[in-house]
C-alpha positions, 0 to 999 in steps of 0.5 A: 467502531469509534476507536482508533486501530493500529492497523490503519497506522501501519497502512499509513506508515507503509504509504510513507515508505512507498512515497519515499522509496523512489527518491531514497533508492538509487534505481537504475533502469535498463537502457531505453526505459525510464523511471516515470512509471515506477515513480508514479506507481510508488508515489500514487500508491503511497499517497493512496495508502496515506489517505486511506490510513489517515481517513480510517484513523479519524473516521472509520468506514468499511469500504476503506478496508476494501480499498486497502485490500485492492491497493495491496493486491495492486502493489503485489502485481505492479512490478510485472504490470508496470514493468520494474522487475529489473530492480529487485529492491523496488520489486520486493518493497512493492510486494512487501508493502502490498502484502502489509496493506492488504493484510491490514485491510483483511484483518480489520474487515475480519475484525469488524465482521466478527464484532457483529457476529454475536 
């Protein structure tokens, strides 16, 4: 439990990607809609992933991995909840980052539970 885990670094990198996406992509919303919710979703989710990844790198707690899983599930569902399915690129980036973040949380949770199994 004292050592660093690469899964937390991957979560941190996914967070950086999420923060950069709305500023790096030229996303054009349909007429009458704005980008505010899309940008807020990516930036806030990205910052959360960065904080969770960095915190877990320096001081691991089991609950951080559960938050990774919740954040990942949110990101997978967010294109439909927030309403940015019009941008295929943004939608797939959110889904991919969500799957990666959730998978890293699940991996660490299973790994941590396995260490105490015997």
